[in-house]
LUMFITI-748144 format. One record per residue (C-alpha): residue in one letter; x, y, z; residue number from 1. Coordinates in nm, 3 decimals, always signed. Example, Ala and Ser with C-alpha at 12.3 -4.5 7.8 and 13.67 -1.06 7.14 Angstrom:
BEGIN
  aa     east    north       up    i
   A   +1.230   -0.450   +0.780    1
   S   +1.367   -0.106   +0.714    2
This chain:
BEGIN
  aa     east    north       up    i
   M  +13.104  +13.259  +11.052    1
   I  +13.099  +12.882  +11.086    2
   R  +13.426  +12.725  +10.969    3
   I  +13.376  +12.523  +10.653    4
   E  +13.627  +12.332  +10.438    5
   R  +13.600  +12.245  +10.072    6
   L  +13.628  +11.871  +10.004    7
   G  +13.568  +11.873   +9.630    8
   P  +13.395  +12.058   +9.344    9
   Y  +13.049  +12.002   +9.496   10
   T  +13.111  +11.906   +9.858   11
   W  +13.196  +12.108  +10.171   12
   R  +13.254  +12.001  +10.532   13
   I  +13.183  +12.173  +10.862   14
   P  +13.430  +12.005  +11.100   15
   E  +13.293  +11.832  +11.407   16
   D  +13.485  +12.075  +11.629   17
   A  +13.353  +12.387  +11.455   18
   K  +13.099  +12.440  +11.731   19
   P  +13.064  +12.298  +12.084   20
   G  +12.814  +12.013  +12.112   21
   M  +12.848  +11.882  +11.756   22
   R  +12.836  +11.500  +11.751   23
   V  +12.901  +11.464  +11.376   24
   P  +13.032  +11.693  +11.101   25
   G  +12.815  +11.892  +10.862   26
   I  +12.826  +11.816  +10.489   27
   V  +12.699  +12.071  +10.236   28
   Y  +12.650  +12.006   +9.863   29
   A  +12.714  +12.320   +9.656   30
   D  +12.947  +12.469   +9.399   31
   E  +13.149  +12.782   +9.472   32
   A  +12.886  +13.026   +9.343   33
   L  +12.605  +12.864   +9.541   34
   M  +12.821  +12.855   +9.854   35
   A  +12.874  +13.230   +9.826   36
   S  +12.495  +13.270   +9.836   37
   I  +12.455  +13.019  +10.121   38
   R  +12.701  +13.211  +10.338   39
   R  +12.473  +13.516  +10.341   40
   D  +12.226  +13.376  +10.595   41
   Q  +12.243  +13.157  +10.905   42
   S  +12.182  +12.823  +10.732   43
   L  +12.538  +12.692  +10.788   44
   E  +12.501  +12.774  +11.158   45
   Q  +12.179  +12.573  +11.155   46
   V  +12.355  +12.277  +10.988   47
   A  +12.610  +12.282  +11.271   48
   N  +12.336  +12.313  +11.534   49
   A  +12.156  +12.008  +11.396   50
   A  +12.478  +11.809  +11.432   51
   A  +12.417  +11.825  +11.809   52
   L  +12.090  +11.629  +11.799   53
   P  +12.099  +11.316  +12.018   54
   G  +12.136  +10.996  +11.817   55
   I  +12.234  +11.171  +11.492   56
   V  +12.445  +10.951  +11.264   57
   K  +12.706  +11.017  +10.999   58
   A  +12.653  +11.391  +10.935   59
   S  +12.414  +11.683  +10.933   60
   L  +12.348  +11.729  +10.561   61
   A  +12.249  +12.022  +10.342   62
   M  +12.142  +12.028   +9.978   63
   P  +12.239  +12.307   +9.732   64
   D  +11.897  +12.475   +9.768   65
   I  +11.965  +12.531  +10.139   66
   H  +11.844  +12.849  +10.306   67
   Q  +11.764  +12.954  +10.660   68
   G  +11.454  +12.801  +10.814   69
   Y  +11.307  +12.723  +11.156   70
   G  +11.554  +12.503  +11.343   71
   L  +11.688  +12.297  +11.055   72
   P  +11.752  +12.493  +10.735   73
   V  +11.526  +12.434  +10.438   74
   G  +11.727  +12.185  +10.233   75
   G  +11.850  +12.002  +10.543   76
   V  +11.864  +11.626  +10.605   77
   V  +11.939  +11.456  +10.937   78
   A  +11.903  +11.092  +11.037   79
   T  +11.878  +10.966  +11.394   80
   D  +11.907  +10.607  +11.513   81
   V  +11.570  +10.464  +11.615   82
   R  +11.725  +10.309  +11.928   83
   D  +11.867  +10.621  +12.091   84
   G  +11.774  +10.908  +11.860   85
   V  +11.512  +11.180  +11.860   86
   V  +11.248  +11.336  +11.638   87
   S  +11.257  +11.713  +11.592   88
   P  +10.952  +11.890  +11.444   89
   G  +11.180  +12.179  +11.345   90
   G  +11.372  +11.928  +11.137   91
   I  +11.059  +11.853  +10.935   92
   G  +10.893  +12.191  +10.909   93
   Y  +10.555  +12.357  +10.939   94
   D  +10.416  +12.260  +10.598   95
   I  +10.425  +11.884  +10.655   96
   N  +10.443  +11.692  +10.326   97
   C  +10.463  +11.999  +10.114   98
   G  +10.527  +11.815   +9.790   99
   V  +10.508  +11.815   +9.412  100
   R  +10.287  +11.626   +9.167  101
   L  +10.340  +11.603   +8.791  102
   R  +10.087  +11.501   +8.529  103
   T  +10.142  +11.478   +8.157  104
   G   +9.925  +11.467   +7.848  105
   L   +9.893  +11.651   +7.518  106
   G  +10.154  +11.813   +7.294  107
   T  +10.221  +12.188   +7.292  108
   D  +10.087  +12.217   +6.938  109
   E   +9.748  +12.096   +7.062  110
   I   +9.704  +12.361   +7.332  111
   Q   +9.944  +12.649   +7.254  112
   S   +9.659  +12.875   +7.143  113
   R   +9.454  +12.781   +7.451  114
   I   +9.707  +12.850   +7.728  115
   E   +9.547  +13.176   +7.843  116
   P   +9.190  +13.039   +7.873  117
   L   +9.332  +12.732   +8.048  118
   V   +9.517  +12.947   +8.301  119
   D   +9.208  +13.162   +8.357  120
   A   +8.987  +12.856   +8.403  121
   L   +9.234  +12.695   +8.644  122
   Y   +9.256  +13.018   +8.842  123
   A   +8.876  +13.024   +8.867  124
   A   +8.848  +12.656   +8.963  125
   I   +9.141  +12.610   +9.204  126
   P   +9.108  +12.795   +9.538  127
   T   +9.427  +12.996   +9.600  128
   G   +9.558  +13.241   +9.857  129
   V   +9.582  +13.266  +10.234  130
   G   +9.283  +13.110  +10.408  131
   S   +9.130  +12.988  +10.081  132
   K   +8.845  +12.738  +10.116  133
   G   +8.787  +12.435   +9.897  134
   R   +8.470  +12.270   +9.780  135
   V   +8.527  +11.950   +9.980  136
   K   +8.317  +11.962  +10.296  137
   L   +8.417  +11.708  +10.558  138
   S   +8.231  +11.572  +10.857  139
   G   +8.417  +11.462  +11.169  140
   P   +8.444  +11.096  +11.063  141
   E   +8.549  +11.198  +10.710  142
   E   +8.828  +11.418  +10.850  143
   R   +8.967  +11.117  +11.033  144
   A   +8.936  +10.905  +10.719  145
   V   +9.137  +11.160  +10.518  146
   T   +9.417  +11.163  +10.776  147
   S   +9.427  +10.782  +10.781  148
   K   +9.389  +10.703  +10.411  149
   G   +9.543  +11.004  +10.234  150
   A   +9.511  +10.998   +9.855  151
   R   +9.325  +10.667   +9.877  152
   W   +9.036  +10.849  +10.049  153
   A   +9.023  +11.103   +9.765  154
   V   +9.016  +10.829   +9.501  155
   E   +8.736  +10.649   +9.689  156
   Q   +8.535  +10.974   +9.672  157
   G   +8.580  +10.997   +9.295  158
   Y   +8.874  +11.239   +9.288  159
   G   +9.100  +11.064   +9.039  160
   E   +9.156  +10.699   +8.960  161
   A   +9.286  +10.400   +9.152  162
   Q   +9.584  +10.369   +8.917  163
   D   +9.705  +10.708   +9.044  164
   L   +9.798  +10.541   +9.373  165
   L  +10.058  +10.330   +9.192  166
   R  +10.259  +10.645   +9.114  167
   I  +10.249  +10.835   +9.443  168
   E  +10.523  +10.808   +9.706  169
   S  +10.412  +10.554   +9.969  170
   H  +10.102  +10.501   +9.749  171
   G   +9.974  +10.831   +9.891  172
   Q   +9.914  +10.681  +10.235  173
   I  +10.164  +10.697  +10.521  174
   E  +10.122  +10.407  +10.762  175
   G  +10.115  +10.481  +11.135  176
   A   +9.899  +10.793  +11.115  177
   D   +9.706  +10.861  +11.437  178
   P   +9.398  +11.083  +11.391  179
   D   +9.359  +11.095  +11.772  180
   A   +9.701  +11.261  +11.806  181
   V   +9.584  +11.561  +11.603  182
   S   +9.457  +11.860  +11.800  183
   K   +9.109  +12.003  +11.771  184
   R   +9.264  +12.329  +11.654  185
   A   +9.447  +12.154  +11.368  186
   Y   +9.121  +11.996  +11.250  187
   E   +8.954  +12.337  +11.270  188
   R   +9.226  +12.503  +11.063  189
   G   +9.227  +12.226  +10.804  190
   R   +8.850  +12.214  +10.776  191
   G   +8.750  +12.355  +10.439  192
   Q   +9.110  +12.362  +10.309  193
   L   +9.117  +12.022  +10.141  194
   G   +9.151  +12.091   +9.769  195
   T   +9.319  +12.431   +9.804  196
   L   +9.652  +12.555   +9.672  197
   G   +9.736  +12.806   +9.944  198
   S   +9.984  +13.091   +9.915  199
   G  +10.357  +13.165   +9.916  200
   N  +10.563  +12.943   +9.688  201
   H  +10.273  +12.707   +9.619  202
   F  +10.162  +12.698   +9.259  203
   L   +9.999  +12.513   +8.972  204
   E  +10.196  +12.544   +8.648  205
   I  +10.139  +12.440   +8.288  206
   Q  +10.475  +12.343   +8.138  207
   A  +10.631  +12.187   +7.830  208
   V  +10.915  +11.936   +7.805  209
   D  +11.199  +12.156   +7.681  210
   A  +11.501  +11.922   +7.682  211
   V  +11.567  +11.551   +7.732  212
   Y  +11.892  +11.439   +7.899  213
   D  +11.822  +11.065   +7.945  214
   Q  +11.608  +10.925   +7.666  215
   T  +11.562  +10.580   +7.819  216
   V  +11.436  +10.711   +8.152  217
   A  +11.227  +10.982   +7.987  218
   D  +11.056  +10.717   +7.776  219
   A  +10.986  +10.512   +8.088  220
   L  +10.826  +10.818   +8.250  221
   G  +10.624  +10.895   +7.938  222
   L  +10.797  +11.231   +7.880  223
   V  +10.876  +11.342   +7.524  224
   P  +10.987  +11.677   +7.376  225
   D  +10.718  +11.946   +7.353  226
   Q  +10.479  +11.746   +7.568  227
   I  +10.255  +11.936   +7.809  228
   T  +10.293  +11.874   +8.181  229
   V  +10.112  +12.015   +8.483  230
   M  +10.305  +12.058   +8.807  231
   I  +10.124  +12.110   +9.140  232
   H  +10.320  +12.225   +9.445  233
   T  +10.136  +12.245   +9.778  234
   G  +10.109  +12.065  +10.111  235
   S   +9.900  +12.013  +10.423  236
   R   +9.786  +12.376  +10.457  237
   G   +9.671  +12.497  +10.800  238
   F   +9.627  +12.140  +10.919  239
   G   +9.999  +12.066  +10.897  240
   H  +10.104  +12.409  +11.019  241
   Q   +9.900  +12.371  +11.338  242
   T  +10.025  +12.016  +11.389  243
   C  +10.383  +12.146  +11.387  244
   T  +10.294  +12.440  +11.613  245
   D  +10.131  +12.207  +11.866  246
   A  +10.431  +11.974  +11.866  247
   L  +10.685  +12.253  +11.914  248
   Q  +10.503  +12.370  +12.224  249
   V  +10.520  +12.019  +12.366  250
   M  +10.882  +11.962  +12.266  251
   E  +11.004  +12.276  +12.441  252
   R  +10.888  +12.118  +12.768  253
   V  +11.014  +11.773  +12.671  254
   V  +11.379  +11.878  +12.634  255
   R  +11.377  +11.987  +12.997  256
   K  +11.195  +11.671  +13.106  257
   Y  +11.457  +11.444  +12.944  258
   G  +11.757  +11.670  +13.009  259
   I  +11.838  +11.723  +12.640  260
   Q  +12.097  +11.994  +12.570  261
   L  +12.063  +12.178  +12.238  262
   P  +12.234  +12.485  +12.087  263
   D  +11.903  +12.612  +11.945  264
   R  +11.561  +12.582  +12.109  265
   Q  +11.405  +12.566  +11.760  266
   L  +11.545  +12.212  +11.734  267
   A  +11.342  +12.101  +12.039  268
   C  +11.297  +11.725  +12.019  269
   A  +11.187  +11.410  +12.200  270
   P  +11.346  +11.064  +12.234  271
   L  +11.196  +10.826  +11.979  272
   D  +11.091  +10.582  +12.250  273
   S  +10.897  +10.852  +12.441  274
   P  +10.517  +10.899  +12.436  275
   E  +10.566  +11.257  +12.313  276
   A  +10.760  +11.137  +12.008  277
   R  +10.504  +10.868  +11.928  278
   E  +10.222  +11.121  +11.951  279
   Y  +10.397  +11.371  +11.725  280
   L  +10.488  +11.108  +11.466  281
   G  +10.128  +10.988  +11.457  282
   A  +10.006  +11.345  +11.403  283
   M  +10.280  +11.421  +11.149  284
   R  +10.182  +11.116  +10.943  285
   A   +9.817  +11.222  +10.960  286
   A   +9.913  +11.566  +10.824  287
   A  +10.118  +11.400  +10.549  288
   N   +9.810  +11.202  +10.445  289
   F   +9.604  +11.522  +10.442  290
   A   +9.858  +11.667  +10.197  291
   F   +9.846  +11.362   +9.968  292
   A   +9.466  +11.388   +9.960  293
   N   +9.490  +11.762   +9.892  294
   R   +9.711  +11.718   +9.585  295
   Q   +9.492  +11.431   +9.463  296
   C   +9.183  +11.654   +9.469  297
   L   +9.365  +11.941   +9.297  298
   A   +9.490  +11.712   +9.022  299
   H   +9.137  +11.581   +8.962  300
   W   +8.993  +11.931   +8.923  301
   T   +9.283  +12.030   +8.699  302
   R   +9.197  +11.741   +8.470  303
   E   +8.832  +11.849   +8.465  304
   V   +8.933  +12.203   +8.365  305
   F   +9.147  +12.075   +8.076  306
   M   +8.861  +11.857   +7.949  307
   R   +8.612  +12.142   +7.971  308
   V   +8.826  +12.412   +7.810  309
   L   +8.964  +12.186   +7.537  310
   G   +8.638  +11.996   +7.481  311
   L   +8.807  +11.658   +7.520  312
   S   +8.701  +11.328   +7.671  313
   P   +8.918  +11.166   +7.940  314
   S   +9.064  +10.921   +7.689  315
   A   +9.138  +11.194   +7.434  316
   L   +9.304  +11.410   +7.700  317
   G   +9.521  +11.125   +7.824  318
   M   +9.650  +11.315   +8.127  319
   A   +9.847  +11.053   +8.323  320
   L  +10.020  +11.089   +8.659  321
   V  +10.399  +11.078   +8.641  322
   Y  +10.468  +11.098   +9.015  323
   D  +10.380  +11.269   +9.343  324
   V  +10.675  +11.324   +9.576  325
   A  +10.685  +11.430   +9.942  326
   H  +10.924  +11.660  +10.120  327
   N  +10.904  +11.806  +10.473  328
   I  +10.861  +11.465  +10.628  329
   A  +11.039  +11.209  +10.848  330
   K  +11.044  +10.841  +10.755  331
   E  +11.184  +10.532  +10.924  332
   E  +11.423  +10.366  +10.679  333
   E  +11.713  +10.122  +10.668  334
   H  +12.053  +10.259  +10.565  335
   E  +12.410  +10.142  +10.579  336
   V  +12.625  +10.343  +10.820  337
   D  +12.991  +10.256  +10.883  338
   G  +12.950   +9.922  +10.711  339
   R  +12.638   +9.799  +10.888  340
   K  +12.266   +9.838  +10.831  341
   R  +12.075  +10.051  +11.082  342
   R  +11.713  +10.161  +11.125  343
   L  +11.703  +10.539  +11.111  344
   L  +11.445  +10.815  +11.125  345
   V  +11.538  +11.034  +10.828  346
   H  +11.424  +11.396  +10.859  347
   R  +11.395  +11.564  +10.518  348
   K  +11.311  +11.932  +10.539  349
   G  +11.295  +12.080  +10.193  350
   A  +11.459  +11.765  +10.059  351
   T  +11.336  +11.475   +9.848  352
   R  +11.384  +11.100   +9.851  353
   A  +11.613  +10.992   +9.568  354
   F  +11.624  +10.613   +9.592  355
   P  +11.813  +10.452   +9.301  356
   A  +11.697  +10.174   +9.069  357
   G  +11.650   +9.844   +9.245  358
   H  +11.577   +9.985   +9.589  359
   P  +11.321   +9.759   +9.761  360
   E  +11.102  +10.051   +9.876  361
   L  +11.051  +10.187   +9.526  362
   L  +10.710  +10.163   +9.365  363
   E  +10.698   +9.879   +9.113  364
   A  +10.649  +10.123   +8.826  365
   Y  +10.991  +10.281   +8.892  366
   R  +11.199   +9.997   +9.035  367
   S  +11.398   +9.965   +8.712  368
   I  +11.482  +10.337   +8.673  369
   G  +11.487  +10.486   +9.024  370
   Q  +11.250  +10.718   +9.205  371
   P  +11.136  +11.020   +9.004  372
   V  +11.255  +11.345   +9.163  373
   L  +11.046  +11.654   +9.080  374
   I  +11.237  +11.982   +9.121  375
   P  +11.036  +12.300   +9.067  376
   G  +11.225  +12.618   +8.987  377
   D  +11.074  +12.964   +8.982  378
   M  +10.787  +13.070   +8.760  379
   G  +11.014  +13.264   +8.521  380
   R  +11.277  +13.000   +8.442  381
   C  +11.233  +12.622   +8.442  382
   S  +11.182  +12.303   +8.644  383
   Y  +11.338  +11.957   +8.622  384
   V  +11.260  +11.588   +8.647  385
   L  +11.542  +11.368   +8.777  386
   V  +11.568  +11.014   +8.915  387
   G  +11.755  +10.886   +9.217  388
   S  +12.118  +10.775   +9.182  389
   P  +12.325  +10.520   +9.379  390
   G  +12.537  +10.797   +9.527  391
   S  +12.244  +10.919   +9.731  392
   M  +12.239  +10.594   +9.927  393
   R  +12.611  +10.617  +10.002  394
   E  +12.613  +10.983  +10.097  395
   T  +12.276  +11.139  +10.183  396
   F  +12.044  +10.866  +10.315  397
   G  +11.880  +10.847   +9.973  398
   S  +11.809  +11.222   +9.954  399
   T  +11.849  +11.511   +9.711  400
   C  +11.734  +11.873   +9.671  401
   H  +11.369  +11.979   +9.642  402
   G  +11.371  +12.312   +9.457  403
   A  +11.565  +12.626   +9.378  404
   G  +11.591  +12.779   +9.726  405
   R  +11.526  +13.140   +9.818  406
   V  +11.791  +13.412   +9.819  407
   M  +11.554  +13.694   +9.921  408
   S  +11.290  +13.714  +10.189  409
   R  +10.941  +13.790  +10.065  410
   T  +10.965  +14.142  +10.208  411
   A  +11.295  +14.202  +10.031  412
   A  +11.155  +14.066   +9.705  413
   V  +10.857  +14.302   +9.715  414
   K  +11.091  +14.593   +9.782  415
   A  +11.320  +14.492   +9.495  416
   A  +11.023  +14.470   +9.257  417
   R  +10.907  +14.827   +9.312  418
   G  +10.854  +15.006   +8.984  419
   R  +10.837  +14.678   +8.792  420
   S  +10.546  +14.472   +8.663  421
   I  +10.637  +14.108   +8.723  422
   R  +10.322  +14.000   +8.539  423
   E  +10.430  +14.190   +8.228  424
   E  +10.788  +14.062   +8.254  425
   L  +10.658  +13.706   +8.261  426
   L  +10.424  +13.774   +7.969  427
   A  +10.719  +13.902   +7.766  428
   K  +10.873  +13.555   +7.815  429
   G  +10.551  +13.391   +7.697  430
   I  +10.439  +13.297   +8.050  431
   I  +10.083  +13.379   +8.158  432
   A  +10.050  +13.433   +8.534  433
   R   +9.750  +13.478   +8.761  434
   A   +9.781  +13.534   +9.136  435
   T   +9.575  +13.614   +9.444  436
   G   +9.707  +13.886   +9.670  437
   R   +9.862  +14.223   +9.594  438
   D  +10.226  +14.114   +9.616  439
   A  +10.200  +13.743   +9.529  440
   L  +10.396  +13.766   +9.202  441
   E  +10.654  +14.006   +9.340  442
   E  +10.726  +13.779   +9.639  443
   E  +10.787  +13.487   +9.405  444
   M  +10.973  +13.658   +9.119  445
   S  +11.279  +13.486   +8.973  446
   D  +11.521  +13.725   +9.143  447
   A  +11.406  +13.591   +9.483  448
   Y  +11.540  +13.243   +9.402  449
   K  +11.862  +13.069   +9.312  450
   D  +11.875  +12.950   +8.953  451
   V  +11.736  +12.596   +8.976  452
   T  +11.960  +12.489   +8.686  453
   N  +12.267  +12.551   +8.904  454
   V  +12.112  +12.363   +9.196  455
   V  +12.019  +12.064   +8.980  456
   E  +12.364  +12.055   +8.821  457
   V  +12.522  +12.014   +9.166  458
   V  +12.311  +11.711   +9.266  459
   H  +12.358  +11.564   +8.918  460
   Q  +12.737  +11.602   +8.923  461
   A  +12.758  +11.489   +9.287  462
   G  +12.580  +11.165   +9.195  463
   L  +12.277  +11.219   +9.421  464
   S  +12.023  +11.221   +9.137  465
   K  +12.048  +11.244   +8.760  466
   K  +11.880  +11.476   +8.514  467
   V  +11.608  +11.336   +8.290  468
   V  +11.416  +11.632   +8.142  469
   K  +11.385  +12.009   +8.171  470
   L  +11.040  +12.173   +8.177  471
   R  +10.970  +12.531   +8.067  472
   P  +10.676  +12.728   +8.212  473
   L  +10.386  +12.837   +7.992  474
   G  +10.129  +12.947   +8.250  475
   V  +10.103  +12.960   +8.627  476
   I   +9.854  +13.031   +8.904  477
   K   +9.974  +13.129   +9.250  478
   G   +9.823  +13.222   +9.585  479
């Protein structure tokens, strides 16, 4: 077991001497109950391993939703100095820019009796499951345009409105994308997957605002009690997965080329001033743009389904975008470290930006309240909307959690669900669920996840982000 010390009610420290090769300590945000869960897998070991990355500054960080991943744990954050640091694909993840989008519109009283037909219509209209194919057919030049323009490409094709781009992280377009850095195999895998939900923990959920914790911020976000929201959680699909796979193969050779010593080969990396790093970052940004375009298309078709099922015009529906947030991404940012400002590459793997009010990189729409933080839970409990807090800039490079975090593998969840009907259990709670795949609901049942309320309470109390509203699920489609 990795040695870990408790610093406070919500903060733990892995000392710098806990493992050979560590350059900085590890800092974990969790309460006592969550830490007991975290100790059950190898995620703390992975936090310590990441502390050995060349150029890492301050600490290897972990959010309360942390669980074991590839290289860096899901819920991990590391920042490396752009002058002498590295980029590690394992510190970003396979599903590049897996993220969350939230739209809002009608009141529950207007659609309560129509939830089931809405869920059925969404399930019919939104391609779900492993290998699902979308209705967007791309030519070679169009594929490159998607990876360069992101959500802007989708809007130009009629999928949504230009005003959507004002409420998407980075306006839905990551600068520095390099379509030429993407492999032929990645284009092949992504071809036909634009506008698809995918499988695993990806979902589309109809929700209702259940509680308001900060009335002023909720009003600014357009969220009121008993209002309907739609949350979409998906990423870059096979395109991003292959981009990560390609990079890992290269990086395993690169560490030998540059003489980099690491405690875990899954953290294979390249110096930021190397051609290998530049190529990966260009491809990673291209995959991030693919994901932004993917969620933009899905949101457009969701809106069409609502209009068709409810018989409403666009103006009567009034389904506006609240925000679209990225995780599983690395971004070059300026942060204060040891009293001076430094340019850093911040790896967020299963973590979300949480910039506070007034931060110069915030979209104009949210500069006065802070960046919206969208935290999905599991399909049987609830989700949350938060905003960034000043503490995140002091402690976590402007980062917070991204979800509930698994406590069971998918195999273990299916085994634990034997003899139960997860669909019927959800229905008994008033939640209508549709899923592709024999075990899709069992793999994603509530028991397989930490309680997102506990996770959110930690980041709220630790001052990383603050609660705004709670959302309760009404209907969900999954892959």
